[in-house]
C-alpha positions as CSV (number, residue, x, y, z in Angstrom):
1,X,12.6,162.2,39.4
2,X,9.0,162.8,38.6
3,X,6.3,160.5,40.1
4,X,2.6,160.3,40.2
5,X,1.1,159.0,43.4
6,X,2.6,156.3,45.7
7,X,0.7,153.2,45.0
8,X,2.2,150.0,46.5
9,X,4.1,148.1,43.8
10,X,3.8,144.5,45.3
11,X,2.8,142.2,42.6
12,X,3.2,144.8,39.9
13,X,5.2,144.6,36.6
14,X,8.1,147.1,36.0
15,X,8.4,148.4,32.4
16,X,11.7,150.2,32.0
17,X,11.9,152.1,28.7
18,X,8.8,153.4,27.0
19,X,9.6,153.2,23.3
20,X,7.1,151.5,21.1
21,X,7.8,148.1,22.6
22,X,7.8,149.2,26.2
23,X,4.7,151.3,25.8
24,X,2.9,148.3,24.0
25,X,3.8,146.0,26.9
26,X,2.8,148.6,29.6
27,X,-0.5,149.4,27.9
28,X,-1.4,145.7,27.3
29,X,-0.5,144.7,30.9
30,X,-2.9,147.5,32.2
31,X,-5.7,146.4,29.8
32,X,-5.3,142.9,31.3
33,X,-5.8,144.2,34.7
34,X,-2.3,144.3,35.9
35,X,-0.5,146.9,37.9
36,X,2.6,148.4,36.4
37,X,5.5,150.7,37.2
38,X,6.7,152.7,34.3
39,X,10.1,154.2,34.0
40,X,11.9,156.3,31.3
41,X,14.4,159.1,31.2
42,X,12.3,161.1,28.7
43,X,9.5,163.1,30.5
44,X,7.4,163.3,27.4
45,X,7.2,159.5,27.1
46,X,6.2,159.2,30.8
47,X,3.7,162.0,30.6
48,X,2.0,160.2,27.6
49,X,1.5,157.1,29.7
50,X,0.6,158.7,33.0
51,X,-3.0,157.6,32.7
52,X,-2.0,154.0,33.0
53,X,-0.7,153.9,36.5
54,X,0.0,155.7,39.7
55,X,3.6,154.7,39.5
56,X,5.1,156.7,36.6
57,X,8.7,157.8,36.9
58,X,11.3,159.8,35.0
59,X,14.8,158.7,36.1
60,X,17.6,160.6,34.3
61,X,20.4,158.6,35.6
62,X,19.3,155.0,36.1
63,X,20.9,153.1,39.1
64,X,20.0,150.4,41.4
65,X,19.1,152.6,44.3
66,X,16.6,154.5,42.2
67,X,14.9,151.3,41.0
68,X,14.8,150.0,44.5
69,X,13.2,153.3,45.8
70,X,10.4,153.2,43.4
71,X,9.5,149.7,44.3
72,X,11.0,147.5,41.5
73,X,12.4,145.1,44.0
74,X,8.9,144.2,45.0
75,X,7.7,143.5,41.5
76,X,7.0,140.0,40.2
77,X,8.6,140.8,36.8
78,X,10.6,143.6,35.2
79,X,10.6,144.2,31.4
80,X,13.7,145.9,30.2
81,X,12.6,147.7,27.1
82,X,15.6,150.0,26.4
83,X,16.4,149.7,22.8
84,X,19.1,152.1,21.5
85,X,21.4,152.4,24.6
86,X,23.0,148.9,25.0
87,X,24.9,149.9,28.2
88,X,21.7,151.2,29.9
89,X,19.8,148.1,28.9
90,X,22.5,145.8,30.3
91,X,22.9,147.8,33.5
92,X,19.1,148.0,34.1
93,X,18.9,144.2,33.6
94,X,21.7,143.7,36.1
95,X,20.1,146.0,38.6
96,X,16.8,144.2,38.5
97,X,18.6,140.8,38.9
98,X,20.6,142.3,41.8
99,X,17.2,143.3,43.3
100,X,16.0,139.7,43.0
101,X,13.1,140.5,40.8
102,X,11.8,136.9,40.1
103,X,11.5,137.3,36.4
104,X,13.6,139.7,34.3
105,X,12.9,140.0,30.6
106,X,15.2,142.2,28.5
107,X,14.8,143.4,24.9
108,X,17.8,142.5,22.6
109,X,18.4,144.0,19.3
110,X,21.0,141.4,18.4
111,X,22.0,137.9,19.2
112,X,25.2,139.0,20.7
113,X,23.4,141.4,23.0
114,X,20.9,138.6,23.9
115,X,23.8,136.3,24.8
116,X,25.1,138.9,27.3
117,X,21.7,139.5,28.8
118,X,21.1,135.7,29.2
119,X,24.4,135.3,31.0
120,X,23.3,137.9,33.4
121,X,20.2,135.8,34.2
122,X,17.6,137.5,32.1
123,X,15.1,136.1,29.6
124,X,15.4,137.7,26.2
125,X,13.0,138.9,23.5
126,X,13.8,140.1,20.0
127,X,10.7,142.2,18.9
128,X,12.0,143.2,15.5
129,X,13.4,139.9,14.6
130,X,10.4,138.1,15.8
131,X,8.1,140.4,13.9
132,X,10.1,139.9,10.7
133,X,10.1,136.1,11.2
134,X,6.3,136.1,11.8
135,X,5.6,138.1,8.6
136,X,8.0,135.9,6.5
137,X,6.2,132.8,7.7
138,X,2.7,134.2,7.0
139,X,3.9,135.2,3.5
140,X,5.5,131.9,2.7
141,X,2.6,129.7,4.2
142,X,-0.2,130.8,2.0
143,X,-3.0,129.2,4.2
144,X,-1.6,130.8,7.3
145,X,-3.6,133.6,9.0
146,X,-1.2,134.3,11.8
147,X,2.1,132.7,13.0
148,X,4.4,133.1,15.9
149,X,7.2,131.1,17.7
150,X,6.8,129.7,21.1
151,X,10.4,128.7,21.9
152,X,13.2,127.1,20.0
153,X,11.7,125.4,17.0
154,X,8.2,125.2,18.3
155,X,5.8,127.4,16.6
156,X,2.0,128.1,16.7
157,X,-0.1,128.9,13.5
158,X,-3.6,130.0,12.9
159,X,-4.6,128.3,9.5
160,X,-7.7,128.0,7.4
161,X,-8.7,124.3,7.7
162,X,-8.0,122.5,4.4
163,X,-11.1,121.7,2.1
164,X,-10.3,118.0,2.6
165,X,-11.1,118.3,6.3
166,X,-14.8,119.2,5.8
167,X,-17.1,116.4,6.8
168,X,-14.3,114.4,8.5
169,X,-13.7,113.6,12.2
170,X,-10.6,115.0,13.8
171,X,-9.5,111.6,15.0
172,X,-9.6,110.1,11.4
173,X,-7.0,112.7,10.2
174,X,-4.2,111.4,12.3
175,X,-2.3,114.8,12.2
176,X,0.3,113.9,14.8
177,X,1.2,110.6,13.2
178,X,1.3,112.1,9.6
179,X,2.6,115.6,10.2
180,X,3.9,115.9,13.7
181,X,1.4,118.6,14.6
182,X,-1.4,119.0,17.1
183,X,-4.6,121.0,16.9
184,X,-4.9,123.1,20.1
185,X,-8.1,125.0,19.2
186,X,-10.7,125.2,16.4
187,X,-12.5,128.4,15.6
188,X,-15.9,127.9,14.0
189,X,-18.2,130.6,12.8
190,X,-19.9,130.7,16.2
191,X,-17.2,130.0,18.8
192,X,-13.7,129.0,19.7
193,X,-13.3,125.3,20.8
194,X,-10.5,124.8,23.2
195,X,-11.4,121.4,24.5
196,X,-11.5,119.5,21.3
197,X,-13.5,116.3,21.0
198,X,-11.7,113.7,18.7
199,X,-15.2,113.1,17.2
200,X,-15.5,116.8,16.1
201,X,-16.6,117.0,12.5
202,X,-15.0,119.8,10.5
203,X,-17.2,122.3,8.6
204,X,-16.5,124.7,5.8
205,X,-14.9,127.9,7.1
206,X,-13.3,126.3,10.2
207,X,-10.0,127.7,11.3
208,X,-7.5,125.5,13.2
209,X,-4.8,126.6,15.6
210,X,-1.9,124.2,15.4
211,X,1.4,123.7,17.3
212,X,4.5,122.0,16.0
213,X,7.9,122.7,14.5
214,X,8.2,125.2,11.7
215,X,9.3,122.4,9.3
216,X,6.2,120.2,10.2
217,X,3.8,123.1,9.9
218,X,5.2,124.0,6.6
219,X,5.0,120.4,5.3
220,X,1.4,120.2,6.5
221,X,0.5,123.5,4.7
222,X,2.1,122.3,1.5
223,X,0.6,118.8,1.4
224,X,-2.9,119.5,2.8
225,X,-5.5,120.6,0.3
């Protein structure tokens, strides 16, 4: 086992598996000011990310004792980002749950795998599926700038405000009543407005961030002009 330093892990995030997904999670957490423990069986992957943390480990044979020794039990969340080895993914998830990590999030490549992980008590993410879904929604909704799912059938979309909005107050548009969507932020040329005044008057070039079901967002995009 290789390790760098012995920083306390209390309140940290454990990222187990340093492929593209795991590396992105670990890097972004550190950029957001969080402490992380990173783990992989590949020394080269760990070496590449050593600059992120004082808790970087190579574990050739993952087991519960090894995870406990490096402080995973003291973490507030564990992200299991092992992609190709289904058995290792499931075992790592089980070990983290047994160590009573409050939040365990596991990467799943298929719905069947996700079902197994959820039965163990983990939350699941489907990076490849979600990226494909996001791209498809961007392509099929022509006004959409960005799009992602929150949970179930609830989505968030970043959309160029329709021309018909210009000069009108938000409260006169009745978007919830007409389309079943809500605006949660407005991006103007100068700022992002998160606390939205119902009297806000839209200007040309405004971008709206809306929340609603995929069907309602699609209906709004198709009908608004």
